[in-house]
C-alpha positions, 0 to 999 in steps of 0.5 A, a space after each residue: 766210669 771213664 772210657 780211655 781208648 787203648 791208644 791214649 799216650 798218657 795211659 801208656 806212660 802210666 803203664 810204663 811207670 808201673 812196669 818200672 815199679 814192678 821190675 825194679 822194686 816189687 819183683 826184687 823186693 821182700 816186703 813183710 807187710 802191705 805197710 812195708 810195701 807201701 813205704 818202699 813204693 813211696 821211697 822208690 817214687 821219691 827217688 824217681 822224682 828226684 832224678 826224673 827222666 822223660 819217657 822216650 817213644 821209640 816208634 817213628 811217627 810214620 809207623 804210628 800214622 800207618 798203624 792208625 790208618 790200618 785201624 781206621 780202615 778196619 773199623 770203617 763201616 763196622 757199625 760203631 
């Protein structure tokens, strides 16, 4: 088991990527079997990798720092 904090940016990117798969493929698709779904996901991922686009964070650094500051204030002295 590995603990990953909720603020870990890499896991947030993975969640975004799976969100794209869900929105663009799974919800719109009609898959007759698990094997068909798997094949469609592999095809979708191949297409994604042929034309990759970086994830762009839209939250300014100052807002992120303020949010972290609020979290640190809230958990300070909480016995963790």
